[in-house]
C-alpha positions as CSV (number, residue, x, y, z in Angstrom):
1,X,50.8,138.8,163.2
2,X,47.6,137.0,164.3
3,X,48.0,134.3,161.6
4,X,51.6,133.8,162.5
5,X,50.7,133.4,166.2
6,X,48.0,130.9,165.3
7,X,50.5,128.8,163.3
8,X,53.0,128.9,166.1
9,X,50.4,127.7,168.6
10,X,49.3,124.9,166.3
11,X,52.9,123.9,166.0
12,X,53.4,123.9,169.7
13,X,56.2,126.5,169.4
14,X,55.2,128.3,172.7
15,X,58.6,130.0,173.2
16,X,58.4,131.6,169.7
17,X,54.8,132.5,170.2
18,X,55.7,134.2,173.5
19,X,58.4,136.2,171.8
20,X,56.0,137.2,169.0
21,X,53.3,138.7,171.3
22,X,56.0,141.0,172.8
23,X,56.1,142.7,169.4
24,X,52.5,144.1,169.7
25,X,52.9,147.8,169.3
26,X,49.7,148.9,171.1
27,X,46.8,147.6,173.1
28,X,44.5,147.2,170.1
29,X,47.0,144.9,168.4
30,X,47.6,143.1,171.7
31,X,43.9,142.5,172.0
32,X,43.9,140.6,168.7
33,X,46.7,138.4,170.0
34,X,44.9,137.9,173.3
35,X,41.9,136.7,171.4
36,X,44.0,134.2,169.4
37,X,45.6,132.8,172.6
38,X,42.5,132.5,174.8
39,X,40.4,130.9,172.1
40,X,43.0,128.3,171.1
41,X,42.6,124.7,172.4
42,X,44.3,124.3,175.8
43,X,46.3,127.6,175.7
44,X,49.7,127.3,177.4
45,X,49.8,129.1,180.7
46,X,53.1,130.7,179.9
47,X,51.7,132.2,176.7
48,X,48.5,133.4,178.5
49,X,50.6,135.2,181.1
50,X,52.8,136.8,178.4
51,X,50.0,138.1,176.1
52,X,47.9,139.4,179.0
53,X,50.9,141.2,180.4
54,X,51.6,142.8,177.0
55,X,48.0,144.0,176.8
56,X,48.3,145.5,180.2
57,X,51.6,147.3,179.4
58,X,50.4,148.6,176.0
59,X,47.9,151.0,177.4
60,X,49.2,154.3,176.0
61,X,48.7,157.7,177.5
62,X,46.6,156.9,180.6
63,X,44.7,160.1,180.5
64,X,43.6,159.9,176.9
65,X,43.3,156.2,176.3
66,X,41.9,154.6,179.5
67,X,38.3,154.3,178.2
68,X,39.4,152.9,174.9
69,X,41.6,150.4,176.7
70,X,38.7,149.2,178.9
71,X,36.5,148.9,175.8
72,X,39.2,146.6,174.3
73,X,39.4,144.6,177.6
74,X,35.6,144.1,177.6
75,X,35.9,142.2,174.3
76,X,37.6,139.3,176.0
77,X,36.8,139.7,179.7
78,X,34.2,137.0,179.5
79,X,36.9,134.6,178.3
80,X,38.9,135.4,181.4
81,X,36.0,134.2,183.5
82,X,35.4,131.1,181.5
83,X,39.0,130.1,181.9
84,X,38.9,131.3,185.6
85,X,41.9,133.5,185.3
86,X,41.0,135.1,188.6
87,X,44.3,136.9,189.2
88,X,44.1,138.6,185.9
89,X,40.4,139.5,186.3
90,X,41.2,141.1,189.6
91,X,44.2,143.0,188.2
92,X,42.3,144.3,185.2
93,X,39.3,145.3,187.2
94,X,41.5,147.2,189.6
95,X,43.1,149.2,186.8
96,X,39.7,149.8,185.1
97,X,37.8,150.9,188.1
98,X,40.7,153.0,189.5
99,X,40.8,154.8,186.1
100,X,37.0,155.2,186.1
101,X,37.2,157.0,189.4
102,X,40.4,159.0,189.0
103,X,40.0,160.0,185.4
104,X,36.2,160.2,185.3
105,X,36.2,157.8,182.4
106,X,34.0,154.7,183.1
107,X,33.6,153.8,179.4
108,X,32.7,150.1,179.2
109,X,33.5,149.4,182.8
110,X,29.9,148.4,183.4
111,X,30.6,145.4,181.2
112,X,33.2,144.2,183.6
113,X,30.6,144.6,186.4
114,X,28.1,142.6,184.4
115,X,30.6,139.8,183.8
116,X,30.9,139.2,187.5
117,X,27.2,138.8,187.8
118,X,27.1,136.4,184.8
119,X,30.1,134.2,185.6
120,X,30.9,134.4,189.4
121,X,30.4,131.2,191.5
122,X,28.6,131.1,194.8
123,X,31.8,131.5,196.8
124,X,33.3,134.4,194.8
125,X,33.4,137.5,196.9
126,X,32.8,140.6,194.7
127,X,35.2,142.7,196.9
128,X,38.0,140.4,195.9
129,X,37.4,141.5,192.3
130,X,37.3,145.2,193.4
131,X,33.5,145.3,193.0
132,X,32.4,147.5,195.9
133,X,29.9,150.3,195.9
134,X,32.8,152.7,196.8
135,X,34.6,151.7,193.6
136,X,31.5,151.8,191.5
137,X,30.0,155.2,192.3
138,X,29.9,155.9,188.5
139,X,27.6,153.0,187.8
140,X,24.1,153.6,186.4
141,X,22.3,150.7,188.0
142,X,19.1,151.1,186.1
143,X,19.9,148.3,183.6
144,X,22.1,146.4,186.1
145,X,19.7,145.6,188.9
146,X,20.7,141.9,189.1
147,X,24.5,142.8,189.1
148,X,23.9,145.3,191.9
149,X,22.0,142.8,194.0
150,X,24.7,140.1,193.4
151,X,27.4,142.5,194.5
152,X,25.5,143.6,197.6
153,X,24.8,139.9,198.5
154,X,28.5,139.1,198.6
155,X,29.8,135.6,199.1
156,X,27.2,132.9,199.8
157,X,27.5,130.3,202.5
158,X,26.7,127.5,200.0
159,X,25.8,126.7,196.4
160,X,22.2,125.9,197.6
161,X,21.9,129.3,199.2
162,X,23.1,130.9,196.0
163,X,20.7,129.0,193.8
164,X,17.8,129.7,196.1
165,X,18.7,133.4,196.0
166,X,18.7,133.4,192.2
167,X,15.4,131.7,191.9
168,X,13.8,134.2,194.3
169,X,15.0,137.2,192.1
170,X,12.5,137.8,189.2
171,X,15.1,139.7,187.1
172,X,17.2,136.5,187.0
173,X,14.6,134.9,184.8
174,X,14.0,137.6,182.2
175,X,16.2,137.7,179.1
176,X,16.1,139.3,175.6
177,X,14.5,137.0,173.1
178,X,16.1,137.4,169.7
179,X,13.2,136.1,167.7
180,X,10.6,138.2,169.4
181,X,13.0,141.1,169.9
182,X,11.7,141.7,173.4
183,X,12.3,140.5,177.0
184,X,10.7,137.2,177.8
185,X,10.8,134.6,180.6
186,X,13.8,132.4,180.3
187,X,12.2,129.0,181.0
188,X,15.4,127.0,180.3
189,X,17.3,129.0,182.9
190,X,14.6,128.5,185.6
191,X,14.6,124.7,184.9
192,X,18.3,124.6,184.9
193,X,18.6,126.3,188.4
194,X,15.9,124.0,189.8
195,X,17.7,120.9,188.3
196,X,20.9,122.0,190.0
197,X,19.1,122.2,193.4
198,X,17.6,118.8,192.8
199,X,21.1,117.4,192.1
200,X,22.1,118.8,195.5
201,X,19.3,116.8,197.1
202,X,17.1,119.8,197.8
203,X,13.3,119.7,198.0
204,X,12.2,122.1,195.3
205,X,8.5,122.0,196.0
206,X,8.4,125.8,196.8
207,X,9.4,126.5,193.2
208,X,6.8,124.3,191.5
209,X,4.6,127.3,190.4
210,X,7.5,129.7,189.7
211,X,7.6,129.1,186.0
212,X,3.8,129.6,185.5
213,X,3.6,132.6,187.8
214,X,6.4,134.4,185.9
215,X,4.8,133.6,182.5
216,X,1.4,134.9,183.6
217,X,3.0,138.0,185.0
218,X,5.0,138.7,181.8
219,X,1.9,137.9,179.6
220,X,-0.1,140.5,181.5
221,X,2.7,143.1,181.1
222,X,3.0,142.4,177.3
223,X,-0.8,142.7,176.8
224,X,-0.7,146.0,178.7
225,X,2.2,147.2,176.5
226,X,0.3,146.2,173.4
227,X,-2.7,148.2,174.4
228,X,-0.5,151.3,174.6
229,X,1.7,150.7,171.6
230,X,1.0,152.7,168.4
231,X,4.0,152.0,166.2
232,X,3.5,149.0,163.9
233,X,7.0,147.6,164.4
234,X,6.6,147.7,168.2
235,X,3.2,146.1,168.1
236,X,4.6,143.2,165.9
237,X,7.4,142.6,168.5
238,X,5.0,142.6,171.4
239,X,2.5,140.3,169.6
240,X,5.3,137.9,168.9
241,X,6.3,137.9,172.6
242,X,2.7,137.3,173.6
243,X,2.4,134.3,171.2
244,X,5.6,132.8,172.6
245,X,4.5,133.4,176.2
246,X,1.1,131.8,175.6
247,X,2.6,128.8,173.9
248,X,5.0,128.4,176.9
249,X,2.0,128.4,179.2
250,X,0.2,125.7,177.2
251,X,3.2,123.3,177.2
């Protein structure tokens, strides 16, 4: 069915494609069709609406399948944000979080929370997307400190205020490094945020030492971790992180 849908989209046969997505028999099959539509070049609004509605309607027995359905949703939720399909994000979040609370099944709902912190703009109000502490009582915030802070901050008064807020939050600048297999300072992100402020005509002098300060802090943490590590594979990762951090400090 996915290949047929791809062909119809390429041919511009939107009505036929819309009819085809209605034939999805369950949410898993619908997810595959959603992926095809959202990742196609300039997807037709009519087809987007149709395939997302089918995905929503194909959630089988609510009590048994809710967590699996949210897991499936989390596979393409970032695409919804990239396309700014706000009404659908709000609708899906409402269903996901309501189920998490009523059915005590929050499987993968934390991914939807994380997506807001990753993609939301400065003037997006988390409450509009059903992201309130009352709705998220099941969240384990240990690994989502930035998301928690972003939700608590709410809507910002300006883009400048939002960028300043991000730069003042250390966890904003730490990211998993695939090469070192450990968390390191994300220099490109820091520079990107500062560049955006400069483009807004803001004096960024206060952030002139931010990059170095964070690198020094992370280097000290890594060296401390290395002194305690006993497993060879872990020591290798930490040493790689130390090398990359020292190199960044020298540049």
